[in-house]
TIVEXGU-891857 format. One line per 2 residues: number of its first residue (from 1); for each residue x, z, y of C-alpha. Coordinates in nm, 4 decimals. Layout:
<recs>
NUM	X/Z/Y; ... .
</recs>
This chain:
<recs>
1	-0.9699/13.3802/-1.1676; -0.6586/13.2607/-1.3409 .
3	-0.3176/13.3885/-1.2286; -0.0605/13.1247/-1.1306 .
5	0.2353/13.3295/-1.2516; 0.2280/13.4047/-1.6176 .
7	0.4972/13.5849/-1.8154; 0.5851/13.2588/-1.9864 .
9	0.6312/13.0760/-1.6518; 0.8319/13.3655/-1.5133 .
11	1.0734/13.3558/-1.8090; 1.1085/12.9807/-1.7810 .
13	1.1791/13.0001/-1.4062; 1.4341/13.2769/-1.4547 .
15	1.6107/13.0829/-1.7303; 1.6194/12.7673/-1.5153 .
17	1.7570/12.9601/-1.2170; 2.0294/13.1171/-1.4319 .
19	2.1283/12.7780/-1.5724; 2.1516/12.6210/-1.2254 .
21	2.3564/12.9142/-1.0942; 2.6009/12.8924/-1.3851 .
23	2.6368/12.5160/-1.3384; 2.7105/12.5511/-0.9698 .
25	2.9666/12.8238/-1.0282; 3.1512/12.6258/-1.2925 .
27	3.1922/12.3190/-1.0752; 3.4587/12.2777/-0.8166 .
29	3.3709/12.1311/-0.4826; 3.5046/11.7788/-0.4464 .
31	3.7968/11.7279/-0.2132; 3.6840/11.5605/0.1059 .
33	3.9210/11.3777/0.3331; 3.9071/11.4944/0.6905 .
35	4.0212/11.3582/1.0244; 4.1338/11.7083/1.1143 .
37	4.5101/11.7548/1.1055; 4.6320/11.9808/0.8305 .
39	4.7382/12.3282/0.9329; 5.1095/12.3725/0.9518 .
41	5.2718/12.6578/0.7663; 5.3946/12.8280/1.0878 .
43	5.0503/12.8439/1.2525; 4.9478/13.1593/1.0801 .
45	4.8504/13.4237/1.3400; 4.7795/13.1646/1.6066 .
47	4.4887/13.3680/1.7413; 4.7195/13.6437/1.8702 .
49	4.8220/13.4571/2.1892; 4.4535/13.3908/2.2591 .
51	4.3730/13.7569/2.2300; 4.6597/13.8556/2.4563 .
53	4.5887/13.5901/2.7180; 4.2119/13.6210/2.7413 .
55	4.0728/13.9390/2.5901; 4.3142/14.1861/2.7501 .
57	4.2503/14.0574/3.1061; 3.8767/14.0705/3.0379 .
59	3.9054/14.4372/2.9390; 4.1077/14.5048/3.2551 .
61	3.8411/14.3346/3.4683; 3.5711/14.5407/3.3010 .
63	3.7769/14.8521/3.3748; 3.8109/14.7503/3.7390 .
65	3.4364/14.7033/3.7672; 3.3501/15.0287/3.5904 .
67	3.6147/15.2594/3.7361; 3.6039/15.0890/4.0760 .
69	3.2306/15.1497/4.0886; 3.2838/15.5134/4.0033 .
71	3.5419/15.5497/4.2825; 3.3063/15.3938/4.5367 .
73	3.0182/15.6136/4.4208; 3.2267/15.9307/4.4424 .
75	3.3602/15.8311/4.7851; 3.0048/15.7885/4.9127 .
77	2.8990/16.1201/4.7580; 3.1964/16.2999/4.9194 .
79	3.1066/16.1485/5.2567; 2.7416/16.2538/5.2226 .
81	2.8341/16.6095/5.1272; 3.0869/16.6340/5.4133 .
83	2.8321/16.5111/5.6689; 2.5643/16.7499/5.5467 .
85	2.8086/17.0419/5.5432; 2.9094/16.9622/5.9028 .
87	2.5432/16.9564/5.9988; 2.4902/17.2939/5.8310 .
89	2.7899/17.4334/6.0186; 2.6920/17.3005/6.3605 .
91	2.3570/17.4752/6.3342; 2.5322/17.8121/6.3625 .
93	2.4866/17.8294/6.7381; 2.5884/18.1409/6.9285 .
95	2.2563/18.2952/7.0389; 2.3977/18.4506/7.3575 .
97	2.5403/18.1166/7.4660; 2.2046/17.9411/7.4188 .
99	2.0268/18.2057/7.6312; 2.2724/18.1348/7.9103 .
101	2.2198/17.7564/7.8802; 2.5296/17.6808/7.6755 .
103	2.5818/17.5328/7.3304; 2.8761/17.7300/7.1948 .
105	2.9189/17.7444/6.8177; 2.9857/18.0730/6.6407 .
107	3.3065/17.9724/6.4587; 3.2780/18.2296/6.1782 .
109	2.9142/18.1522/6.1010; 2.9729/17.7763/6.1225 .
111	3.2666/17.7896/5.8822; 3.0753/18.0122/5.6391 .
113	2.7633/17.7926/5.6516; 2.9624/17.4746/5.5876 .
115	3.1646/17.6318/5.3044; 2.8479/17.7711/5.1430 .
117	2.6906/17.4259/5.1532; 2.9993/17.2730/4.9930 .
119	2.9952/17.5333/4.7160; 2.6232/17.4786/4.6533 .
121	2.6963/17.1091/4.5954; 2.9969/17.1736/4.3696 .
123	3.2611/17.0557/4.6181; 3.5425/17.2213/4.8070 .
125	3.6934/17.1217/5.1351; 3.8216/17.2277/5.4723 .
127	3.6130/17.3149/5.7769; 3.7398/17.3063/6.1344 .
129	3.5466/17.3985/6.4467; 3.6708/17.2637/6.7787 .
131	3.4515/17.3190/7.0818; 3.1079/17.1756/7.0088 .
133	3.2146/16.9806/6.6975; 3.2334/17.0844/6.3328 .
135	3.4522/16.8677/6.1093; 3.4382/16.8954/5.7304 .
137	3.6857/16.7199/5.5010; 3.6030/16.6907/5.1306 .
139	3.8441/16.5589/4.8681; 3.7640/16.4862/4.5064 .
141	3.9786/16.3578/4.2194; 3.8194/16.0781/4.0139 .
143	3.9641/16.0223/3.6664; 3.9972/15.6618/3.5573 .
145	3.8336/15.6209/3.2173; 3.9088/15.2574/3.1300 .
147	4.1955/15.1830/3.3684; 4.3964/15.4756/3.2316 .
149	4.4636/15.2516/2.9301; 4.6733/15.0234/3.1526 .
151	4.8518/15.3036/3.3358; 4.6236/15.3648/3.6341 .
153	4.5917/15.7382/3.6852; 4.3313/15.9337/3.8733 .
155	4.2307/15.8474/4.2300; 4.1585/16.0896/4.5116 .
157	3.8641/16.0123/4.7374; 3.8043/16.1734/5.0743 .
159	3.4945/16.2179/5.2857; 3.5042/16.3350/5.6452 .
161	3.1894/16.4477/5.8222; 3.1567/16.5439/6.1880 .
163	2.8614/16.6963/6.3663; 2.8399/16.7771/6.7365 .
165	2.5887/17.0065/6.8925; 2.4002/16.8777/7.1972 .
167	2.1418/17.0413/7.4182; 1.8293/16.8291/7.4524 .
169	1.8088/16.4543/7.4516; 1.8879/16.2875/7.7803 .
171	1.9651/15.9370/7.6629; 2.1506/15.7368/7.4047 .
173	2.4942/15.8588/7.3055; 2.7833/15.6439/7.1990 .
</recs>
């Protein structure tokens, strides 16, 4: 079988390609008349207003979406943790009260149980026990990552959870 590329053909092709390349480089492109208006001397840097008017607001909107989503997520997480901590606290029922038909909450045990739950989840907050209700308030500071570039500092989110102890189910509660 005969090869299509021989050394002689390869040298000839290389020489032809070099000649064409040199000819193209030595020629100037012809001037073509255009319907486009010629650029004025003072238009240099005309893209700067475009960047300021369109790109900067787009970055701010992206920051609102990103950081706003983080704030909403952290708010929901704080609420969930507060509700679960209140539930943990309300389960600290005073045993003597239950034996007598009551539903009194042991304040010390309820506060400790709620605080321990908060610590296990990496949060801190306040716990109050009033009668048959345990209320837990959780606050968390969320740092703004993109919006800090435009002067928006950190935001504080709060979650409040309440749990009330009931004895038996006797109907729907409101």
